[in-house]
C-alpha positions in Angstrom: -0.1 0.1 0.2 1.2 3.1 -0.8 1.7 6.2 1.8 -1.0 8.1 0.0 -3.0 5.0 0.1 -2.5 4.2 3.7 -3.3 8.4 4.1 -6.6 8.3 2.5 -7.5 4.9 4.5 -6.7 6.7 7.7 -9.0 9.8 6.5 -11.6 7.7 5.7 -11.7 5.9 8.6 -11.6 8.7 10.9 -14.3 10.0 9.1 -16.6 6.9 9.0 -15.9 6.9 12.9 -17.3 10.4 13.5 -20.5 9.4 11.7 -20.8 6.3 13.6 -20.5 8.1 16.9 -23.2 10.5 16.0 -25.4 7.6 14.9 -24.6 5.8 18.5 -25.6 8.8 19.9 -28.7 9.0 19.3 -29.7 5.1 19.4 -33.4 6.0 17.9 -32.4 5.7 14.7 -33.9 3.1 12.1 -31.7 4.2 9.0 -29.1 6.1 8.1 -28.0 7.2 4.7 -24.5 8.1 3.5 -24.0 9.3 -0.4 -20.7 8.7 -1.4 -18.3 9.3 -4.5 -18.4 6.3 -6.2 -14.2 6.6 -6.5 -13.6 7.4 -3.3 -13.3 3.6 -2.8 -11.3 4.1 1.0 -14.7 5.7 2.5 -17.2 3.0 0.8 -14.9 0.2 2.1 -14.7 2.0 5.8 -18.6 2.8 6.2 -18.5 -1.2 4.7 -16.8 -1.7 7.8 -18.5 0.1 9.7 -21.8 -1.7 9.2 -23.5 0.0 6.5 -24.1 -1.8 3.0 -24.1 -0.4 -0.4 -28.0 0.4 -1.6 -27.8 2.5 -4.8 -25.7 3.3 -7.9 -26.5 6.8 -8.8 -24.8 7.5 -12.1 -24.2 11.3 -12.5 -25.2 12.5 -9.0 -23.0 15.0 -7.7 -22.6 17.8 -9.5 -19.2 19.9 -9.6 -17.6 22.9 -11.7 -15.8 19.9 -13.5 -18.9 17.9 -14.5 -21.0 15.7 -12.8 -19.4 12.6 -10.9 -21.4 9.2 -9.7 -22.1 8.5 -6.6 -23.4 5.3 -4.1 -25.8 5.0 -1.6 -24.7 3.6 1.6 -27.1 2.6 4.2 -27.2 1.5 8.1 -30.1 -0.3 9.5 -30.8 -0.6 12.9 -32.2 -3.8 12.8 -32.0 -7.0 10.6 -34.8 -6.2 9.2 -34.0 -4.3 5.2 -37.1 -2.5 3.4 -37.8 -4.2 -0.1 -39.6 -4.1 -2.4 -40.4 -7.5 -4.2 -40.9 -5.9 -7.9 -37.0 -4.6 -7.7 -35.4 -7.0 -5.3 -34.2 -10.2 -7.5 -32.3 -7.1 -9.7 -31.3 -4.7 -6.7 -29.7 -8.1 -5.1 -28.0 -8.6 -8.2 -26.4 -5.3 -8.5 -25.5 -4.6 -4.9 -24.1 -8.1 -4.5 -21.7 -7.1 -7.7 -20.6 -3.8 -6.5 -19.6 -5.2 -3.3 -17.8 -8.3 -5.4 -15.7 -5.4 -6.5 -15.0 -3.7 -3.3 
């Protein structure tokens, strides 16, 4: 791992730890969502380590002066019950599994 990659992982873990600390301070929150630029793999991996799962891919979601960027939505559920829509569940599960395999 390069020095830059190590630095990115530490920064990502620190940022995610702050988010998780806030969630622990508010125990009644059932679902928490985070929108992350798709190229921020260190942040995505850190959120996964803190119990978040990939729940959506959002192409061209974030606008900047340089153009639009893809994002992912990550969700942390307080319970094991994950809301689903049977019309889309199998397709969504395949997409999420493919995203998870890439990380």
